[in-house]
C-alpha positions in Angstrom: -20.6 22.9 6.4 -17.6 20.8 6.1 -15.4 20.6 2.8 -12.5 17.9 3.8 -10.2 18.1 0.5 -7.5 15.2 0.2 -4.1 16.2 -0.6 -2.3 14.2 -3.5 -0.4 14.9 -6.7 -3.0 17.0 -8.6 -3.6 19.7 -5.8 -0.5 19.7 -4.0 0.7 22.3 -7.3 -2.4 24.3 -6.9 -2.6 24.6 -3.1 -3.1 28.5 -2.8 -6.0 28.0 -5.2 -7.3 24.9 -3.8 -7.3 26.3 0.5 -9.3 29.1 -0.7 -12.5 27.5 -2.8 -14.3 27.1 0.6 -12.5 23.7 1.9 -12.3 23.6 5.7 -9.7 20.4 5.7 -7.2 18.9 4.2 -7.2 15.0 4.5 -3.6 13.5 3.9 -4.0 10.0 3.3 -1.0 8.1 4.7 -1.4 5.2 2.3 -0.2 7.0 0.0 1.9 10.3 1.6 5.5 10.6 0.8 6.9 10.5 4.5 10.1 12.7 3.3 7.6 15.7 1.8 5.2 15.2 4.8 6.6 18.4 7.0 7.3 21.0 4.7 3.1 19.7 2.8 1.6 20.5 6.5 3.9 23.7 6.6 2.6 25.3 3.2 -1.0 24.5 4.7 -0.1 26.3 7.4 1.3 29.0 5.4 -1.3 29.3 3.2 -4.4 28.7 5.2 -3.5 28.9 8.7 -7.5 28.4 9.9 -8.1 25.2 8.1 -7.6 21.7 9.9 -5.3 19.1 9.2 -6.0 15.7 9.4 -4.3 12.3 8.7 -6.0 9.4 7.5 -4.3 6.2 9.1 -4.7 3.0 7.5 -6.3 0.5 10.6 -6.5 -2.9 9.3 -7.0 -1.9 5.5 -5.9 -4.9 3.2 -3.7 -3.3 0.0 -1.5 -5.3 -2.0 1.9 -4.7 -3.0 3.9 -3.5 -5.8 3.1 -4.8 -9.4 5.3 -4.0 -12.3 5.6 -0.3 -13.8 2.6 0.3 -11.2 -0.2 -1.9 -13.2 -0.7 -4.8 -14.9 -4.1 -5.9 -17.1 -5.7 -9.1 -15.7 -7.4 -11.2 -17.9 -10.5 -13.0 -17.1 -9.6 -16.9 -16.8 -6.2 -16.8 -15.9 -5.1 -17.9 -12.6 -3.9 -14.9 -10.1 -2.2 -15.8 -6.8 -2.2 -13.6 -3.3 0.3 -14.2 -1.0 0.7 -13.1 2.5 2.6 -10.2 3.7 3.5 -8.8 7.2 3.7 -5.1 4.9 2.7 -4.8 1.0 6.2 -5.5 -1.0 6.4 -5.9 -5.1 4.4 -9.1 -6.6 4.7 -9.7 -10.2 2.4 -9.8 -13.2 0.7 -13.0 -11.5 0.9 -12.7 -8.5 0.7 -9.7 -5.9 1.6 -9.9 -1.8 -1.5 -8.8 0.6 -0.7 -7.3 4.2 -2.5 -9.9 5.8 -0.2 -12.8 7.6 -2.9 -14.5 8.3 -5.2 -14.6 5.0 -4.3 -17.9 4.4 -5.8 -19.5 7.5 -8.9 -16.8 7.4 -10.1 -17.9 4.1 -11.8 -20.6 1.9 -11.9 -22.5 -1.7 -15.4 -20.6 -2.9 -14.7 -17.1 -1.5 -14.3 -13.9 -3.6 -11.7 -11.5 -3.1 -12.7 -8.0 -4.4 -10.1 -5.3 -5.5 -9.9 -2.1 -6.3 -13.1 -1.2 -4.3 -14.8 -4.5 -6.1 -13.3 -3.9 -9.8 -11.7 -6.7 -9.5 -13.1 -9.8 -8.7 -10.8 -13.0 -7.9 -12.1 -16.4 -6.9 -10.6 -18.6 -4.7 -9.7 -21.9 -5.9 -7.5 -23.5 -3.9 -5.2 -22.4 -0.8 -2.1 -24.2 -1.0 1.5 -24.0 1.4 0.6 -20.0 2.2 -1.1 -19.3 -1.1 -4.1 -18.3 -2.1 -5.0 -19.8 -5.9 -7.3 -17.3 -7.5 -9.3 -16.9 -11.0 -9.9 -13.6 -12.3 -13.6 -13.0 -13.2 -13.3 -9.8 -14.5 -10.5 -8.2 -17.6 -9.2 -5.0 -15.4 -6.4 -2.9 -15.0 -4.6 -4.0 -11.4 -2.5 -1.1 -10.0 -0.2 -0.8 -7.1 -1.4 -0.7 -3.3 -5.2 -1.2 -4.4 -7.6 -2.3 -1.9 -8.7 -5.6 -1.2 -11.7 -6.7 0.7 -12.8 -10.1 2.0 -16.7 -9.8 2.4 -18.2 -12.6 4.7 -14.7 -13.0 6.1 -13.4 -10.6 8.8 -10.2 -9.8 9.1 -8.9 -10.6 12.0 -6.0 -7.6 12.4 -5.7 -5.4 15.1 -6.8 -1.7 14.7 -4.0 -0.2 14.7 -0.9 -1.9 12.2 2.7 -1.1 13.0 2.8 1.1 10.2 -0.1 3.6 12.1 2.0 3.4 15.2 5.1 4.6 13.0 2.9 7.1 11.0 2.1 8.5 14.6 5.4 8.8 15.7 5.7 10.7 12.1 2.8 13.2 12.6 3.0 13.7 16.6 6.0 16.4 15.2 3.4 18.1 13.2 0.8 20.5 13.6 -2.2 17.9 13.0 -5.6 18.2 14.3 -7.7 15.1 14.0 -6.5 11.8 12.9 -9.2 9.6 10.9 -9.1 6.0 11.6 -10.0 3.5 8.6 -11.3 0.2 9.2 -12.9 0.4 12.6 -15.2 -2.2 13.9 -15.7 -1.6 17.4 -15.5 1.0 20.0 -12.5 -0.6 21.4 -10.6 0.6 18.3 -11.2 4.4 18.7 -9.9 4.1 22.1 -6.9 2.5 21.7 -6.2 4.6 18.7 -7.0 7.9 21.5 -4.6 6.4 24.1 -1.9 6.0 21.5 -2.4 9.7 20.2 -2.1 11.4 24.0 1.2 8.9 24.3 2.5 11.1 21.7 1.2 14.3 22.9 -1.2 15.1 20.2 -5.1 16.0 19.8 -6.9 12.8 20.4 -9.5 14.0 18.5 -10.7 10.8 16.1 -12.8 10.2 13.1 -14.3 6.8 12.8 -14.1 5.9 9.3 -17.6 3.4 8.9 -17.2 1.1 5.9 -17.3 -2.3 7.8 -20.5 -4.3 7.9 -19.3 -5.3 11.8 -19.1 -1.1 12.2 -22.5 -0.9 11.5 -23.4 -3.6 14.2 -21.3 -2.0 16.7 -22.4 2.2 15.9 -24.2 3.0 18.8 -20.8 2.8 20.8 -18.5 3.9 17.9 -20.6 7.2 18.2 -19.8 7.3 21.5 -16.1 7.1 21.6 -15.2 9.1 18.2 -15.6 12.4 18.1 -16.9 11.9 14.5 -18.2 9.5 11.6 -17.4 9.2 8.5 -19.4 7.0 6.0 -17.0 6.1 3.8 -19.2 4.4 0.9 -15.8 3.1 -0.9 -15.6 0.1 1.0 -18.4 -0.2 2.5 -20.3 -0.7 -1.1 -17.9 -3.8 -1.3 -18.8 -4.9 2.7 -22.6 -4.6 1.8 -25.1 -5.1 -1.9 -25.5 -2.5 -3.5 -29.0 -2.4 -3.2 -28.8 -1.5 0.4 -26.1 0.9 0.7 -28.6 4.1 0.4 -30.4 3.0 3.1 -27.5 2.3 5.1 -26.3 5.5 4.9 -29.7 6.7 5.6 -29.8 4.3 8.7 -25.9 5.8 9.9 -26.8 9.3 9.5 -30.1 9.0 11.4 -28.3 7.1 14.2 -25.1 9.4 14.8 -27.3 12.3 14.5 -29.2 11.1 17.3 -25.9 11.0 19.4 -25.2 14.3 18.6 -21.8 13.6 16.8 -21.4 15.0 13.3 -21.7 12.9 10.2 -19.5 12.9 7.1 -19.8 11.0 3.6 -17.2 10.1 1.4 -16.7 8.2 -1.6 -17.6 9.2 -5.5 -18.8 12.4 -4.3 -17.8 14.0 -8.1 -16.2 11.1 -9.0 -16.6 12.5 -12.4 -14.3 15.2 -11.6 -11.2 13.1 -11.7 -11.1 13.5 -15.6 -14.3 15.8 -16.2 -14.9 19.6 -15.4 -18.8 19.8 -14.5 -19.8 16.5 -12.3 -23.0 14.3 -13.9 -26.4 14.8 -12.8 -26.8 12.0 -10.5 -24.1 13.0 -8.6 -25.2 17.0 -7.6 -28.5 15.2 -6.7 -27.0 12.4 -4.4 -25.2 15.4 -2.3 -28.4 17.3 -2.3 -30.1 13.8 -1.4 -27.3 13.2 1.6 -28.2 16.9 2.9 -31.5 16.2 3.2 -30.9 13.8 5.5 -29.0 15.7 7.9 -24.9 15.4 7.4 -22.8 18.0 8.8 -20.1 17.3 5.5 -18.4 15.6 3.1 -14.9 14.3 2.2 -13.8 14.7 -1.7 -11.5 11.8 -2.4 -9.6 11.3 -6.0 -11.7 14.8 -7.5 -9.3 16.5 -5.4 -6.0 14.1 -5.5 -5.9 13.0 -9.0 -8.7 15.3 -10.9 -7.9 17.9 -13.1 -8.9 20.9 -11.1 -9.1 20.3 -7.6 -10.0 23.5 -6.1 -13.4 23.3 -9.4 -14.4 20.1 -7.1 -14.7 22.0 -4.2 -16.4 24.9 -5.9 -19.6 23.0 -6.9 -19.9 21.3 -4.4 -20.6 24.9 -2.4 -22.8 25.4 -4.9 -24.7 22.9 -3.9 -24.8 23.7 -0.5 -25.4 27.2 -1.3 -28.4 26.0 -3.0 -29.3 23.4 -0.6 -29.4 26.6 2.4 -30.7 28.8 -0.2 -33.7 26.6 -0.6 -33.9 25.0 3.1 -34.6 29.0 4.2 -37.1 29.0 2.0 -39.9 26.3 3.0 
């Protein structure tokens, strides 16, 4: 059973404990990784746990806002907030932010909903004027630098790899990376482009395709054939589709991937409570067992290990659930 842990500020201070807690792979999120310390991090992982695989998660066509003052600003219902297109993310202000999507004003319209931070912040587009997207805030919320952007119903017209991705692959090519996760996959051609790029850099062309767009579900059979494994990324997927449908979409994806003979992983709020707690919620335990019963081959912990209060503890809880599931499966 695969258990991927996401590297971050919390676990890097207790890396040895995390790597001996039951993890099988470490995920490096290139949207947040410090390029200056990346080499040292990979070296530390290799030294402490040579058997553990290392995967780099590249951004793909993922939309993010740039920085905001002091890293966070409070948005109030009814206030005007503006979004500006940019080639890449850069610093905004208390009432506007940049989005790494130059064509955004041409691919959205008045009345559309823009969701930030996995849907926790809802913006309603009221007007598009001279390249700026003028929105009204519909929910009180705290906006943080670099959070994700979703435009449900409006496909993102971007190539599968950004300039940052190509730069990141160049950096990763100098390190012993075992595989690459590709975010925001839409079609099999996205995987082909990434694999060819990895081969050009003399890297292993093993790719985990992250299914988090409704377009990817339509093209799932072809994506499975082109990829080495599939990750059901429920964070963005739960923004792209109606929430009540998410459990059934997960089941459909698992069944489809299993029929293809490829491994399938689940990610997204597995035990999100462990970001601030030491014991998971009971509902989270049931969710993980349900995924195991569906036939998943592993899990990816994100915030639980990147910024959680006790990253190794999160892995131990997950391992205990897997052991209990295997015990009961054997009894049957």
